[in-house]
C-alpha positions as CSV (number, residue, x, y, z in Angstrom):
1,M,0.2,26.5,-1.9
2,R,1.3,29.8,-0.3
3,S,4.6,29.4,1.8
4,G,6.0,31.2,4.6
5,L,9.2,31.5,2.4
6,S,10.1,34.6,0.4
7,R,11.0,35.3,-3.2
8,T,14.6,35.8,-2.4
9,E,15.3,32.7,0.0
10,V,14.0,30.5,-2.9
11,E,16.0,32.0,-5.7
12,K,18.9,31.6,-3.7
13,V,18.6,27.3,-4.1
14,I,16.5,27.2,-7.2
15,H,18.2,24.9,-9.4
16,Q,18.7,22.9,-6.3
17,L,14.9,22.8,-5.7
18,V,13.9,22.0,-8.9
19,D,16.4,19.3,-9.6
20,A,14.7,17.5,-6.5
21,L,11.4,18.2,-7.5
22,F,12.1,16.8,-10.6
23,R,13.6,13.8,-9.1
24,N,10.9,13.3,-6.3
25,I,7.6,13.9,-8.5
26,P,7.5,11.3,-11.6
27,S,6.6,13.3,-14.9
28,G,6.2,12.9,-18.4
29,V,4.5,10.4,-20.8
30,G,3.7,7.1,-19.0
31,S,5.3,8.1,-15.8
32,H,4.3,5.9,-12.9
33,R,5.8,5.4,-9.5
34,K,7.6,2.0,-8.6
35,D,6.9,2.3,-5.2
36,L,2.7,2.7,-5.2
37,K,1.2,0.1,-7.3
38,L,-2.4,-0.4,-6.1
39,D,-4.3,-3.3,-6.5
40,P,-8.1,-3.3,-7.8
41,K,-9.7,-3.1,-4.7
42,E,-7.1,-0.2,-3.3
43,L,-7.6,1.8,-6.4
44,S,-11.5,1.4,-6.0
45,R,-11.2,2.9,-2.5
46,V,-9.1,6.1,-4.0
47,L,-12.0,6.5,-6.9
48,E,-14.7,6.6,-4.5
49,K,-13.3,8.1,-1.1
50,G,-11.3,10.5,-2.4
51,V,-8.3,12.9,-0.9
52,K,-9.5,10.9,2.5
53,W,-7.8,8.1,1.3
54,A,-4.5,10.1,1.0
55,L,-4.8,11.7,4.6
56,E,-5.8,8.1,6.1
57,R,-2.2,7.3,4.5
58,G,-0.4,10.3,5.8
59,Y,-0.6,12.2,2.6
60,G,-1.1,15.8,3.8
61,S,-3.2,17.0,6.7
62,A,-6.9,17.1,7.6
63,E,-6.5,21.4,6.9
64,D,-6.1,20.2,3.5
65,L,-9.8,18.8,3.3
66,E,-11.0,22.8,4.1
67,H,-9.3,23.9,0.9
68,I,-10.2,21.6,-1.7
69,E,-13.5,21.6,-4.0
70,A,-16.1,19.4,-2.7
71,R,-13.6,18.5,0.1
72,G,-11.8,16.0,-1.9
73,C,-14.3,13.8,-3.0
74,I,-16.8,14.1,-5.5
75,P,-20.0,12.4,-4.5
76,G,-21.8,9.5,-6.4
77,A,-18.2,8.2,-7.7
78,D,-18.6,4.4,-8.0
79,A,-15.5,2.4,-9.0
80,S,-17.6,-0.4,-10.4
81,K,-18.3,2.1,-13.6
82,V,-14.9,2.3,-14.3
83,S,-13.7,-0.1,-17.0
84,D,-10.6,-2.6,-16.0
85,K,-8.6,-1.0,-18.9
86,A,-9.1,2.4,-17.1
87,M,-8.3,0.4,-13.6
88,E,-5.2,-0.8,-15.3
89,R,-3.7,2.4,-16.9
90,G,-4.3,4.4,-13.7
91,K,-3.0,1.5,-11.1
92,A,0.8,3.2,-11.0
93,Q,-0.1,6.7,-11.9
94,L,-1.0,8.6,-8.8
95,G,1.6,11.0,-7.8
96,T,2.4,11.7,-11.0
97,V,2.7,15.0,-13.1
98,G,2.0,13.1,-16.6
99,S,2.7,15.1,-19.7
100,G,1.5,18.3,-22.0
101,N,0.8,21.5,-20.2
102,H,0.6,19.9,-16.7
103,F,3.5,21.1,-14.4
104,V,4.8,21.6,-10.7
105,E,5.2,25.7,-10.8
106,V,7.5,26.7,-8.2
107,G,6.8,31.1,-8.0
108,Y,6.0,34.2,-6.2
109,V,3.4,36.8,-6.2
110,E,4.2,39.3,-8.2
111,E,1.4,41.8,-7.7
112,V,-1.4,42.4,-5.6
113,F,-4.3,43.8,-7.0
114,D,-6.9,43.2,-4.3
115,E,-5.4,43.9,-0.7
116,E,-8.6,42.2,0.9
117,A,-9.1,39.3,-0.8
118,A,-5.4,38.9,-1.2
119,R,-5.4,38.9,2.7
120,A,-8.1,36.6,2.7
121,L,-6.3,34.3,0.9
122,G,-2.9,34.5,3.2
123,L,-1.4,35.9,-0.1
124,E,1.5,38.9,-0.1
125,K,3.9,40.5,-2.4
126,D,6.9,38.3,-2.7
127,M,5.5,35.2,-1.2
128,A,6.8,31.9,-2.4
129,T,4.1,30.1,-3.9
130,V,3.6,26.3,-5.4
131,L,1.6,25.8,-8.2
132,V,0.4,22.2,-9.4
133,H,-1.4,21.2,-12.6
134,T,-2.6,17.8,-13.2
135,G,-5.5,15.5,-13.1
136,S,-6.5,12.0,-13.4
137,R,-3.8,10.6,-16.0
138,G,-4.3,8.1,-17.9
139,L,-7.5,6.7,-15.9
140,G,-9.6,9.7,-16.5
141,H,-8.5,9.8,-20.2
142,Q,-9.8,5.7,-20.5
143,V,-12.9,6.7,-18.9
144,C,-13.4,9.5,-21.4
145,D,-12.7,7.5,-24.0
146,D,-15.0,4.2,-23.1
147,Y,-18.2,6.6,-22.3
148,I,-17.7,8.5,-26.0
149,K,-18.2,5.0,-27.3
150,I,-21.5,4.6,-25.3
151,M,-22.6,8.1,-25.5
152,M,-22.4,8.1,-29.4
153,K,-24.7,5.0,-29.4
154,A,-27.0,6.5,-26.6
155,S,-27.8,9.9,-28.7
156,R,-28.8,7.8,-31.5
157,E,-30.9,5.9,-29.2
158,Y,-32.3,8.4,-27.6
159,G,-32.7,10.6,-30.9
160,I,-30.6,12.9,-30.2
161,E,-29.5,15.2,-33.1
162,L,-25.7,16.3,-32.9
163,P,-24.1,19.1,-34.9
164,D,-20.9,17.3,-34.0
165,P,-20.3,14.1,-32.8
166,Q,-17.9,15.0,-30.3
167,L,-21.0,16.3,-28.4
168,C,-22.1,12.8,-28.2
169,C,-24.7,12.5,-24.7
170,A,-27.6,10.8,-23.2
171,P,-30.3,12.2,-20.7
172,V,-28.4,12.7,-17.3
173,D,-31.3,10.5,-15.8
174,S,-30.9,7.7,-17.9
175,P,-28.8,4.5,-17.2
176,E,-25.9,5.8,-19.5
177,G,-25.9,9.4,-17.9
178,R,-26.4,8.0,-14.2
179,D,-23.4,5.7,-15.3
180,Y,-20.7,8.3,-16.8
181,L,-21.3,10.6,-13.8
182,A,-20.8,8.3,-11.0
183,A,-17.6,7.0,-13.3
184,M,-16.7,10.9,-14.5
185,A,-16.7,11.9,-10.4
186,A,-14.3,8.6,-9.7
187,A,-11.8,9.8,-12.2
188,A,-12.2,13.3,-10.5
189,N,-11.6,11.9,-6.8
190,F,-8.6,10.3,-8.8
191,A,-7.0,13.3,-9.2
192,F,-8.0,14.7,-6.2
193,V,-5.7,12.6,-4.8
194,N,-3.2,12.8,-7.3
195,R,-2.6,16.4,-6.4
196,Q,-2.6,15.7,-2.9
197,M,0.2,13.4,-3.1
198,I,2.3,15.4,-5.6
199,S,1.6,18.2,-3.1
200,H,2.9,16.1,-0.2
201,W,6.2,15.2,-2.3
202,V,6.5,19.2,-3.0
203,R,6.3,19.8,1.1
204,E,9.1,16.8,1.5
205,T,11.2,18.3,-1.1
206,F,11.0,21.8,0.5
207,E,12.1,20.2,3.7
208,Q,15.0,18.4,2.5
209,V,16.2,21.5,0.4
210,F,15.6,24.2,3.4
211,G,16.4,21.9,6.1
212,L,13.2,23.4,7.8
213,G,10.2,21.5,9.1
214,P,6.8,21.9,8.4
215,R,5.7,24.9,11.0
216,D,8.6,27.2,9.1
217,L,8.1,26.6,5.7
218,A,4.1,26.7,6.1
219,L,2.9,25.4,2.7
220,E,-0.3,25.5,3.1
221,L,-3.1,24.6,0.4
222,V,-4.8,27.8,-1.0
223,Y,-7.2,25.8,-3.0
224,D,-7.7,23.1,-5.3
225,V,-10.2,23.4,-8.3
226,C,-11.7,20.7,-11.1
227,H,-11.9,21.6,-14.4
228,N,-13.2,19.8,-17.4
229,M,-16.2,18.3,-15.3
230,A,-19.8,18.3,-15.5
231,K,-21.6,18.8,-11.9
232,L,-25.0,18.6,-10.8
233,E,-25.5,22.3,-9.6
234,E,-28.8,24.9,-8.7
235,H,-28.6,28.1,-10.4
236,E,-31.8,30.5,-11.5
237,V,-32.8,30.4,-14.9
238,D,-35.3,33.1,-15.6
239,G,-36.2,33.8,-12.3
240,R,-36.6,30.2,-11.0
241,K,-34.2,28.2,-8.9
242,M,-33.4,24.8,-11.1
243,K,-31.4,22.2,-10.8
244,L,-28.4,22.0,-13.6
245,C,-25.7,19.5,-15.5
246,V,-23.0,22.5,-15.6
247,H,-20.3,21.5,-18.0
248,R,-17.0,23.5,-17.5
249,K,-14.6,22.1,-20.3
250,G,-11.5,24.1,-20.4
251,A,-13.8,26.2,-17.7
252,T,-13.4,26.4,-13.8
253,R,-15.5,27.4,-11.1
254,A,-16.0,30.7,-10.1
255,F,-18.6,30.6,-7.3
256,P,-19.3,34.2,-5.7
257,P,-19.2,35.8,-2.1
258,G,-20.8,34.2,0.7
259,H,-21.9,31.0,-1.5
260,P,-22.1,27.8,0.9
261,E,-19.5,26.0,-1.2
262,V,-17.1,28.1,-0.5
263,P,-14.6,27.5,2.1
264,E,-15.2,29.7,5.3
265,R,-12.0,31.3,5.4
266,Y,-12.9,32.4,1.9
267,R,-16.7,32.8,2.0
268,E,-16.4,37.0,2.3
269,V,-14.7,37.5,-1.0
270,G,-15.6,34.4,-2.6
271,Q,-14.1,31.2,-4.1
272,P,-10.2,31.3,-5.4
273,V,-9.9,31.1,-8.8
274,L,-6.6,29.8,-10.3
275,I,-5.6,30.5,-14.1
276,P,-2.2,29.1,-14.9
277,G,-0.4,30.8,-17.8
278,D,2.5,29.2,-19.8
279,M,5.9,28.2,-18.4
280,G,7.6,31.7,-19.5
281,R,5.3,34.6,-18.6
282,C,3.2,34.2,-15.4
283,S,-0.3,32.8,-13.7
284,Y,-2.9,34.6,-11.6
285,V,-5.5,33.8,-8.5
286,L,-8.6,35.6,-8.7
287,V,-11.7,35.2,-6.8
288,G,-15.2,34.4,-8.1
289,T,-18.3,36.9,-8.3
290,Q,-21.8,37.0,-8.3
291,Q,-22.0,38.3,-11.6
292,A,-20.5,35.4,-12.9
293,Y,-22.7,33.4,-11.1
294,R,-25.9,35.0,-12.8
295,E,-24.2,35.1,-16.1
296,T,-21.9,31.9,-16.5
297,F,-23.2,29.6,-14.0
298,G,-20.4,30.3,-11.7
299,S,-17.7,29.8,-14.3
300,T,-14.4,31.7,-15.7
301,C,-11.7,30.5,-18.1
302,H,-9.3,28.0,-17.0
303,G,-6.2,28.8,-18.7
304,A,-4.8,31.1,-21.2
305,G,-5.8,28.6,-24.5
306,R,-3.3,27.5,-27.2
307,V,-2.9,29.9,-30.3
308,M,-0.1,27.3,-31.8
309,S,-0.9,23.4,-32.1
310,R,1.7,20.7,-30.8
311,H,3.0,20.5,-34.6
312,Q,3.4,24.4,-35.0
313,A,5.1,24.9,-31.8
314,I,7.6,22.6,-32.9
315,K,8.3,24.2,-36.4
316,A,8.4,27.3,-34.5
317,S,10.9,26.1,-31.7
318,K,13.5,24.6,-34.6
319,G,17.0,25.4,-33.5
320,R,16.1,26.9,-30.4
321,S,16.9,26.1,-26.7
322,I,14.2,26.6,-24.5
323,S,15.4,25.8,-21.6
324,K,18.2,28.4,-22.0
325,E,15.9,30.9,-22.9
326,L,13.9,30.9,-20.0
327,E,16.8,30.7,-17.8
328,E,18.0,34.2,-19.8
329,K,14.7,35.1,-17.9
330,G,15.3,33.9,-14.5
331,I,13.1,30.6,-15.0
332,V,14.6,27.4,-14.2
333,I,13.1,24.3,-16.2
334,R,13.1,20.7,-16.0
335,G,11.1,18.5,-18.3
336,A,11.1,14.9,-19.2
337,S,11.5,15.7,-22.5
338,K,12.7,18.2,-25.0
339,A,9.4,17.4,-27.3
340,T,7.4,18.5,-24.3
341,L,9.5,21.8,-23.8
342,V,9.3,22.7,-27.8
343,E,5.5,21.9,-27.8
344,E,4.8,23.8,-24.6
345,I,6.9,26.9,-25.6
346,P,5.4,30.2,-24.3
347,E,4.0,31.6,-27.9
348,A,2.4,28.5,-28.2
349,Y,-0.4,30.4,-25.6
350,K,-2.4,33.3,-25.7
351,D,-0.7,35.9,-23.2
352,V,-2.5,35.0,-19.8
353,N,-2.3,39.0,-18.8
354,N,-4.9,39.7,-21.6
355,V,-7.0,36.6,-20.9
356,V,-7.6,37.8,-17.3
357,N,-8.0,41.1,-18.4
358,V,-10.9,40.1,-20.5
359,V,-12.6,38.1,-17.6
360,H,-11.9,40.9,-14.9
361,G,-13.5,43.3,-17.3
362,A,-16.5,41.1,-18.0
363,G,-16.8,41.0,-14.1
364,I,-16.9,37.1,-14.0
365,S,-13.6,37.0,-12.0
366,K,-11.8,39.8,-9.8
367,K,-7.9,39.5,-10.0
368,V,-6.5,39.1,-6.6
369,V,-2.1,38.2,-7.4
370,R,-0.2,37.8,-10.4
371,L,2.4,34.8,-9.9
372,R,5.7,35.0,-12.1
373,P,7.7,31.3,-12.0
374,L,11.0,31.0,-10.6
375,G,11.5,27.0,-11.7
376,V,9.0,24.8,-13.2
377,I,8.9,21.1,-13.9
378,K,7.2,19.5,-16.8
379,G,6.4,15.9,-18.2
């Protein structure tokens, strides 16, 4: 989200702001909201309607829909294809960040690389921003677990030889394939609603801390994009247009200028691409390109990627105060547990600057701005 606030205005109250965000948005392993438990019927509506469900209940505004991939609802979602166990895990987790590398980050635009694209995205130097990274929580994890078992069996039945068991699969138009796509779409819709509700509480928190109304704060959604998704799309292969199932695992969409699925406001510059780094360095906003559409089915990287396992990170951070180290860099951090902070130390990740320079140099997405963190809440 962009804002009507400057870096200086946010820095003055960053401790108060991060504390308030940490109070208002549940985070951490098993985090849930005591005030929001959905019965199976209502949760099914969430899974099938996506962000429209949230808007009907006052979370955000209709303008948000224009800037969410697929307008916040992947078509074909079917809650009946989601197991009772997955539903049980998800019923109290809407509006929660979870753990691991998921976060809510308050930052600012540190550098602008492409003035035209930045203007189209409504971003300018020293503007305060908010980045939300989270997904479908326990519900999505359970959908994955459930369908791995189904796909392992299906791979054998359809005579598909697997170089690795984790690549278990089934034909897209098989009963197993259709069921999985319907369940995955439902999980993606849950994730859209989750981020929408968190964004709503971010806006409310800013209003509380700054004592300003929505018009003055101008916390507007730039873009919400999926990753770890398979989507049915049309692409050109060997000179022929074909319908493909494009898997973006650890990858995100990077559609080019002029593509009909790019929001009208951004259509001349391309789809916004969000690449989060780690909590101690920076993140980037880029835009998609025609080259990505030709060479990578309209895809680019999703983030920096780990270079240390969580166990290695714990070992490397022994005896250190990660929150103190970050505070010395001007970054306020609040974590649900010390374990998350040590597992997510900045050096556990590749330097996002290097990663972004590679995708920019390869022409599969184009740098627009770099965001520097001021305050972060993590699970």
